[in-house]
N, C-alpha and C positions, 0 to 999 in steps of 0.2 A: 504493500500500500504506500501511496505517496505520502510525504510528510504533510501533516495538517498544521495550520497556523491558528493560534489562539490569542485573543486579547483578554487580559484580566484587568478589570477596573478595581482600584483599591488593592493593587498587587503588593503594596508594602504593609498591608494589614495582616492580622492573624490568619484569617481565612484565605484571603487572596494569595498570600505567600505559600500557603499549604497547597493550594490548587496549582500554582506555578510549578512547584516541585514535582507534583504528580504528572503534569503534562510533559515536563522535561523527561521524567522517568519512562514515559511511554514512547519517547523518541520524537516528540513533536516540538514545534517552535512556539516560543512565548514572547509576546510583546505585552508590556504592562504600563498602565498609567496610574498615578497617585499624586495628590497634591500635598501629601505628607502632613495633613492636618492632624490625623490620628495615626496614620501608618508610620513605620520607622524603617529607614534604610537598613538597619542591622538585621531586620527580618529577612533581608534578601542577600546578606553578606556572602553566603556560600554559593549563590547562583547568579550574582549580578553580572558576572562575565559571560553568562550564557543566555541572558534575556535582553531584549530591546526595551530598556526602561526609560520612560519619559515622565518628567515631573510636570504634570498637566492637570488642570482643573476641569471637571466635567462641564462647567459653565462656559468654557472656552470652546465654542462650537467648531471653529476651524481646526483647532488642535485635535479635537475629538474625531472630526472627519478624517484628518490625516492618519490618526491612529487606527481607524477602521479599515483603511485601504488594504486590500489583499488578504483580509482575515476571513477564516472559515467559521470560527466559533467565538462567541464572547461569553465570558463569565462575568456578570455584573455584580460585584461585591461592594463597590464604593458606596459609602453612606456616612452620615454622622450617626453612629450606632448607639444612641442614648435616649432613653425615655426621659430622665430628669432634665437633660439638656434641652430637649424639645419643649418641655413645659416652660423652661426659662426663656427660650428663644425660638418660638414657633416659625418665625420668618426664615431664620437661618436653616432650620430643619427642613422647611419646605423647599427652599432654593436648592440645597444639596441633594435632598432625597426625592424630590419630584421633578423640578426643572432639569436637574442633572440627568435623570433617567430619560426624560423626553429628548434631550439633546442627543444622548447616546442612541436612542431608538431611531431618530431621524438619520443620524450618521450611518447606522447599521443598515437601514433600509436602502439608503443611497449607494452604499458600498456593496450591496447585494451579499451581505453576510448570510451564511447558511442558517445559523440558529443562535439565538440569544438565550442564555440560561440565567435567571434572575434570583438573587438572594432575597426572597420574600420573607415574611416574618409571622410567627405564630401569634404575635401581638394583635394581628388582624381579628382574631377570634374574640378578644376582649375577655370579659368576665362572665360569659354565659355559663350557667351552672352545669350544663350537660357535658359529661366526659364519657369517652374520649372525644377529642375534637375531630370532626369530619369536614372535609373540604367543602361540602355543599351546605354547611350550616350558614345561617345568616351572619355576616361579619358584624362585629360590634366593637370597633376600636375605641380605646379610652383616650390615649395620649396623642398629641400632635404627631409624634414619631410613628405610632401605629397607623394613623390616618394616612400619613405620607407613604408608608410602605404598602398599604392597601391600594392607594391611588396608583402607585407605580405598577403594581400587579395588574390592575385594570388596564393601564396603558399598554402593558405587554400583550394582553389578550386582544386589545383593539388594533394593535399594529399587525397582528396575525390576521384578524378579520378584515381589516380595511386594505392592507397592502400585501398580505401573503408572507410577511416576515415571520418565520417560525420562531416562536418564543415559548419558553417553559418557565413557570414560577415555582420555586421550591420554598415552601414555608419552613424555615429553620426553627427548631425548638431549642433554646438554651444551649448553645454550642460551647464546648470548652476543650482545652488541650494546650500543649506546649506553644509558646510564643504569644499567648493571650496577654494583653497588657494588664498588669495588676496595679500599676502606679496611679492610673487615672481614678478620680473619685467616681467615675461612671462605669468602671470596669465590671466584668462579670463576677458574680458572687464567688465562684469557685477559685478563680485566679486570686482574688483578694484574700479569701480564707487561707488558702495554701501558703501564700507568701507571709501572711501575718503569723500563722502557726509555726512555720519554719523559723521565723525570727523570735519565737517564744512569746508572741503577743496574743492576747485574747481577741478573737474575732467578734464582730458585732452582727447579730441578726436583727434586721429591721422588721418589726412586727413580733408575733409570738413564736415564729418558727414552724408553725403548722402549714405554712404555704408550701405547695409542692410543685416540682418541676420535672419535665421529661428531659433530664440532662443528656446531651448528645455529644459523644466524643467526635473530634474533628475528622477522623478517618471515615466516619459514616457519611459526613457531608461531602468529602472529596469523592467517595464512591458514588453517591447520588448524582453529583454534577457530571461525572464522566458517563454514567448511564443515561442521563438526560440528553447528552449529545448524540448518543447512539440509537436511542429508542426510535421506532418508526413514527414519522410525523403524524400519521393518522391516530396514533395512540396518545401523543403528548402535546402536539402543537396547540398553543392557546390555552393550555390547561394549567392547573395548580395542583401541587402534590406536597404532602407533609414529609418532612425529613426529621426523624427522631428515632427513639428506640422502642416506643410503645410501652414504656414502664415509667413510673414516677416515684420520686423520693422526696420526703419533706426536708426542710432545712435543718431541723433538729437531728434527724437521723443522719443527714449528710455530715454534720459536725462530728457525730459519733464515729462514723466510718473514717473520716480524716484523722481524728484523734488517734485512732488505732494505727493507721498507716504511717503517720508522722512520728508517733511516740510523744505526743503533746500531753502534758499533764495539767494544763490550766483548764479554766472553764470558759463558757461562752457568755458574752454580754448581750443584752437586748436593748434595742432602740426603737424610736417611733416608726410606724409604717411609712412607706414611701408613697408620694402622690403618683397616681397613674399606674400603680402596681396591680398585677393580676394575681388572684389568690391560688388558683390551681391550673395546671397545664399538663395535658396528656394527649398524645397523638394517636389517632387511628391510622394504621399503616396499610390498610387493605388496598387502597387505590394505588399507592406507590409500589406495592408488591406486584399488583396485577399489571400495571402499564409500564413501569420503569424496570421491573425485575429487581427492585431494591430490597435488600435485607440488611439489617444492622450488622456490621462486621466486627465491631468492638463493643462490649457491654460496659455499663457504668463503672463497675469496680476496676475492671482491667484498664479502662481509659484513665481512671483516677490515679491508679498506681503509676502509669507511664508519665502522667502529668506531674505528679509529685516528684518523681525522679528527675524530670527535666528541670523544674524550678530549683531543686536541690543542687543540681550541677551548675546552675548559674551563679551560685554564691562564691 
């Protein structure tokens, strides 16, 4: 097979850099764009020489058009990935997460890209009491971030319907793994817990700790994205799929598992609940299994072990 060319938006981020490595590992070419607002060059340190990296903002249409030229597939991961930040700055969240997506779609359409795979979000479901979350449930986004991610997902579908550009939206559920930023006040709860506990500090659970998540190790996301490029258009184009493990664990239990893994002997602290937070999250994977051939490749505890080891090696 001829070498395929992939564009990864947000390539310097945790998920983007993981996808870039996977594409290189299968022998294909990678171009990446990132404005480095949350992404970090060091996430690409080991592969920078093998990718065409461009420090570009998605709002710069001509630079995005240039980046889309000659590309077969796009993994669109770039976003301001934060609920609290979107609550503080809904305009900024909308510009990056909606306008940026529309720019990319227009450029992809004009460059005749084969397929765009989008990092959608389980936050689109909001706080509906029904579990597990199924793709055809009525969306109920709470935060401006969730609204922006859902709007982009609808734009993906409309570009397939109106222009025939093949798009697939993958609703990610609480992704974690090596290289996830733990320094930012907005970072994922696992990244934060692990780094604090390795440093001997007590982590803080916001709320009572009974809120549960379908924590999904990064390798599952990588696998789903590669499957989304290969799946027949008739099965996936214009569609939305959950990417998760189909199991959930509450934050109190998560703390206990980490305590054992890390050998931490402190306790946990509790703080006030976060605005815009969802109480429970659990994915139904039947559609993803049926149409993408997706199966989780790494379970929660296994992923947690690898992640803890990686953070440990960083010190």
